[in-house]
C-alpha positions as CSV (number, residue, x, y, z in Angstrom):
1,M,65.1,47.9,129.5
2,T,64.3,51.4,128.5
3,E,61.0,51.2,130.5
4,D,63.0,50.3,133.6
5,W,65.2,53.4,133.7
6,F,62.6,55.7,132.5
7,E,59.9,54.4,134.9
8,R,62.5,54.9,137.7
9,A,62.9,58.5,136.6
10,L,59.2,59.1,136.6
11,R,58.8,57.6,140.1
12,E,61.6,59.8,141.4
13,S,59.9,62.8,139.8
14,D,56.3,62.5,141.0
15,G,55.5,58.9,141.9
16,D,53.5,56.7,139.6
17,Q,50.6,59.1,138.9
18,R,51.6,59.5,135.2
19,S,51.6,55.8,134.4
20,D,48.0,55.9,133.1
21,Q,47.3,59.5,132.8
22,S,48.2,62.3,130.4
23,P,50.7,64.8,131.8
24,P,49.1,67.6,133.8
25,E,49.5,71.2,132.9
26,A,52.8,72.7,134.0
27,S,52.6,74.6,137.3
28,A,53.9,78.1,137.6
29,P,57.6,78.4,137.4
30,A,59.3,78.0,140.8
31,E,62.1,80.4,139.9
32,S,61.6,84.1,139.2
33,R,62.7,85.3,135.8
34,P,65.3,88.0,135.3
35,D,64.2,91.5,134.6
36,E,63.6,91.9,130.9
37,G,64.7,95.1,129.2
38,A,67.4,95.9,131.8
39,E,69.8,98.5,130.6
40,G,73.1,97.5,129.1
41,S,75.5,98.5,126.4
42,R,78.3,96.7,124.6
43,D,80.3,99.8,125.1
44,D,80.4,99.4,128.8
45,F,83.6,97.8,130.1
46,P,83.1,97.3,133.8
47,E,86.0,96.7,136.0
48,G,86.8,93.0,136.2
49,A,85.1,92.0,133.0
50,P,87.1,89.2,131.4
51,F,89.6,89.9,128.6
52,G,88.7,93.6,128.6
53,G,85.3,92.7,127.2
54,A,81.9,94.2,127.9
55,Q,79.3,92.4,130.0
56,A,76.6,90.7,128.0
57,P,73.9,93.3,127.6
58,A,70.4,92.3,128.5
59,G,68.7,94.7,126.0
60,D,70.3,96.2,122.9
61,L,70.9,94.0,119.9
62,D,72.9,94.7,116.7
63,E,70.9,96.6,114.1
64,E,70.7,93.5,111.9
65,F,68.9,91.7,114.7
66,D,66.3,94.4,115.3
67,D,62.6,93.9,114.4
68,F,63.1,90.3,113.6
69,E,60.0,88.4,112.7
70,S,59.6,84.7,112.0
71,S,56.8,82.3,111.4
72,V,58.9,79.5,112.9
73,P,58.4,79.1,116.7
74,R,61.7,79.8,118.4
75,I,63.2,79.3,121.8
76,D,66.1,80.9,123.8
77,L,69.0,78.8,125.1
78,G,69.0,80.7,128.4
79,I,72.6,81.6,128.2
80,E,73.3,85.3,128.7
81,G,75.1,86.8,125.7
82,L,74.8,83.7,123.5
83,D,71.1,84.2,122.9
84,L,72.1,87.7,121.6
85,M,74.3,86.0,119.0
86,I,71.3,84.2,117.6
87,R,68.8,86.0,115.4
88,G,65.4,85.5,117.1
89,G,66.3,82.2,118.9
90,I,66.8,78.7,117.7
91,P,63.9,77.0,115.8
92,E,61.8,75.0,118.2
93,T,62.4,71.2,118.2
94,S,65.9,71.6,116.9
95,L,68.6,69.0,117.7
96,I,71.7,70.9,118.8
97,V,75.1,69.8,119.9
98,V,77.7,71.6,122.2
99,I,81.2,70.5,121.4
100,G,84.2,71.3,123.6
101,P,87.1,70.0,125.7
102,P,86.9,68.8,129.3
103,G,86.1,71.6,131.7
104,A,84.8,74.0,129.1
105,G,81.2,74.0,130.6
106,K,79.3,71.6,128.2
107,S,77.3,70.1,131.0
108,T,76.6,73.5,132.4
109,F,75.3,74.5,129.0
110,G,72.9,71.6,129.0
111,L,71.7,72.5,132.5
112,Q,71.1,76.1,131.6
113,F,69.3,75.0,128.5
114,L,66.9,73.0,130.6
115,R,66.6,75.7,133.3
116,Q,65.5,78.2,130.6
117,G,62.6,76.0,129.7
118,L,61.7,75.0,133.3
119,R,61.6,78.6,134.5
120,S,59.2,79.3,131.6
121,G,56.8,76.5,132.7
122,E,58.1,73.8,130.3
123,K,59.1,70.3,131.3
124,G,62.5,68.7,130.7
125,V,64.5,65.5,130.8
126,F,68.3,65.2,131.5
127,I,69.9,61.9,130.5
128,A,73.4,61.6,132.1
129,L,75.9,59.1,130.6
130,E,79.0,60.4,132.4
131,Q,77.6,61.6,135.8
132,S,75.4,60.2,138.4
133,R,71.9,61.6,138.9
134,D,72.9,63.0,142.3
135,S,75.9,64.8,140.9
136,V,73.7,66.5,138.2
137,I,71.2,67.7,140.8
138,A,74.1,68.8,143.1
139,A,75.6,70.9,140.2
140,A,72.3,72.7,139.9
141,R,72.0,73.1,143.6
142,E,75.4,74.8,143.8
143,R,74.0,77.5,141.5
144,D,70.8,77.8,143.5
145,W,68.8,76.4,140.6
146,P,65.7,74.7,142.1
147,F,66.0,71.5,140.1
148,E,64.8,69.4,143.1
149,E,61.6,71.5,143.2
150,Y,61.1,70.9,139.5
151,I,61.5,67.2,140.1
152,D,59.0,67.3,143.0
153,D,56.6,69.2,140.8
154,G,56.8,66.5,138.1
155,R,58.3,68.8,135.5
156,L,61.8,67.4,135.5
157,A,63.3,63.9,135.2
158,V,67.0,63.3,135.7
159,V,68.2,59.9,134.6
160,D,71.7,58.4,134.8
161,M,72.4,55.5,132.4
162,D,75.3,53.1,132.0
163,P,76.6,53.8,128.5
164,I,77.6,50.2,127.9
165,Q,74.1,49.0,128.7
166,M,72.7,51.8,126.6
167,A,74.9,50.9,123.6
168,N,73.9,47.3,123.9
169,S,70.2,48.2,123.9
170,L,70.4,51.1,121.5
171,D,67.9,49.6,119.1
172,T,65.3,49.2,121.9
173,I,66.0,52.7,123.1
174,Q,65.6,54.2,119.7
175,D,62.2,52.5,119.4
176,E,61.0,53.4,122.9
177,L,62.5,56.7,123.8
178,P,60.3,58.9,121.6
179,A,57.1,57.5,123.1
180,L,58.5,57.7,126.7
181,I,59.6,61.3,126.3
182,Q,56.3,62.3,124.8
183,R,54.4,60.5,127.6
184,F,56.3,62.5,130.1
185,G,55.3,65.6,128.2
186,A,58.9,67.0,127.9
187,D,59.6,70.2,126.0
188,R,63.4,70.0,126.3
189,L,65.8,67.0,126.4
190,V,69.5,66.9,127.2
191,V,71.8,64.0,126.6
192,D,75.3,64.4,128.3
193,S,77.4,63.1,126.5
194,V,77.0,61.5,123.1
195,S,80.8,60.9,123.0
196,V,80.5,58.3,125.7
197,L,78.0,56.4,123.5
198,E,80.2,56.8,120.4
199,M,83.2,55.2,122.3
200,M,81.2,52.0,122.8
201,Y,81.7,51.2,119.1
202,S,85.1,50.1,117.9
203,D,84.1,49.7,114.3
204,R,84.0,53.0,112.5
205,A,81.2,52.1,110.1
206,Q,79.0,50.7,112.9
207,R,79.7,53.8,115.0
208,R,78.6,56.1,112.2
209,S,75.5,54.0,111.5
210,E,74.4,53.7,115.1
211,I,74.9,57.4,116.0
212,H,73.0,58.4,112.8
213,E,70.1,56.3,113.8
214,F,70.2,57.6,117.4
215,A,70.1,61.2,116.1
216,R,67.1,60.3,113.9
217,S,65.3,58.8,116.9
218,L,65.9,62.0,118.8
219,K,64.5,64.1,115.9
220,R,61.4,61.9,115.9
221,I,60.7,62.9,119.5
222,G,59.8,66.4,118.4
223,V,61.2,68.2,121.4
224,S,64.1,70.7,121.6
225,T,67.2,68.6,122.3
226,C,70.7,69.5,123.4
227,L,73.6,67.0,123.1
228,T,77.0,67.5,124.5
229,S,80.1,66.1,122.8
230,E,83.9,66.0,123.5
231,A,86.0,67.9,121.0
232,S,88.6,66.2,118.9
233,D,92.1,66.1,120.4
234,S,93.6,67.4,117.1
235,V,90.9,69.6,115.7
236,S,89.3,72.1,118.0
237,H,86.3,72.8,115.8
238,A,85.3,69.2,115.4
239,S,83.8,66.5,117.7
240,R,85.9,63.5,118.8
241,Y,84.7,61.3,116.0
242,G,83.6,64.0,113.5
243,I,80.0,62.6,113.2
244,I,77.5,64.3,115.4
245,E,78.0,67.8,114.0
246,Y,76.7,66.6,110.6
247,L,73.5,65.1,112.1
248,T,72.4,68.1,114.1
249,D,70.6,71.4,113.3
250,A,72.9,73.6,115.3
251,V,76.5,73.4,116.5
252,F,78.1,75.4,119.3
253,L,81.8,75.2,119.8
254,M,83.4,75.9,123.2
255,R,87.2,75.9,123.4
256,Y,90.2,77.2,125.2
257,V,92.2,80.0,123.6
258,R,95.9,79.8,124.6
259,E,98.3,82.5,123.7
260,E,101.9,82.9,124.7
261,N,102.4,85.0,127.9
262,R,98.6,85.4,128.3
263,E,96.1,83.6,130.5
264,T,94.1,80.7,129.0
265,R,90.7,82.0,127.9
266,L,87.4,80.4,127.2
267,A,85.6,81.2,123.9
268,V,82.5,80.1,122.1
269,E,81.3,80.3,118.5
270,I,78.3,79.2,116.6
271,Q,79.3,76.9,113.7
272,K,75.8,76.6,112.3
273,I,72.1,76.9,113.0
274,R,69.9,75.8,110.2
275,D,67.4,78.3,108.9
276,T,68.7,81.0,111.3
277,N,71.0,84.0,110.9
278,H,73.6,84.3,113.7
279,S,76.8,85.9,114.6
280,R,80.0,84.4,113.2
281,E,82.2,86.0,115.8
282,T,84.1,84.2,118.5
283,K,83.1,85.5,121.9
284,P,84.8,85.1,125.3
285,Y,82.8,83.6,128.1
286,E,83.1,82.8,131.8
287,L,81.8,80.1,134.1
288,T,80.2,81.9,137.0
289,D,78.0,81.1,140.0
290,D,75.1,81.8,137.6
291,G,76.4,79.5,134.9
292,I,77.8,80.5,131.5
293,S,78.0,84.2,130.7
294,V,79.1,85.2,127.1
295,Y,80.6,88.6,126.6
296,Q,79.8,90.7,123.5
297,T,83.3,91.8,122.5
298,S,85.0,89.6,119.9
299,I,88.4,88.2,120.9
300,F,89.8,88.1,117.4
């Protein structure tokens, strides 16, 4: 069954040319990269910046982040401002999860995570459990992100799966997915959303066991993976079932901040990143035409 949906994704990406061949070298990025080293200061408060906060600077970091060196290969998320909160980037091949309520931008986070790799010449796979393949591509198109070009170039596969079918065949998927992703040559993987998969199990012990094995299978793939997860209805800093955050290397919390007589705000914090120093502050962010933009002033 896994072969069926993944082979379909490969055909939609670049025909059947990869069926018996190793993945070709990635072509040059289709999207120009932003200017590096652009001037910016966290003391600048431009008119219209949300919550009185400064725009996310493209250059300066806190002193504690300066001159950082690491022997561990690291990658950027591709989210303006949030990458500045991480000292040197997340370790390559990490399994990360983005937890938040509906409408907070979790799917956008996943798309930006893929976009960062694609524009750097990497390859990626997006597995959608809540949306159709067309809606995922349309969401990227609305932001002028050339995902269709990446698909045509054979560097991106977008796959939509029925979560019930996936849950019923999870053992097969866990066995086959690592080899299929590696055969495609992916550097980054997004699964949106793991909560849909968790909902397929009514028994708590089975849910915990199956999701644990699913997370282990993703780790075996050896690529940088981003999961999205719905937040708990009662605890804003936990996932719906309180499982996935304990199985991942990094946890990002997106939430609404509601205060009396003030507008509802969006805020993000980093709960953990293994083997990496990072900011513990809660930062405001906006969902813009360019995706998620995190501002450098703390809201608390």
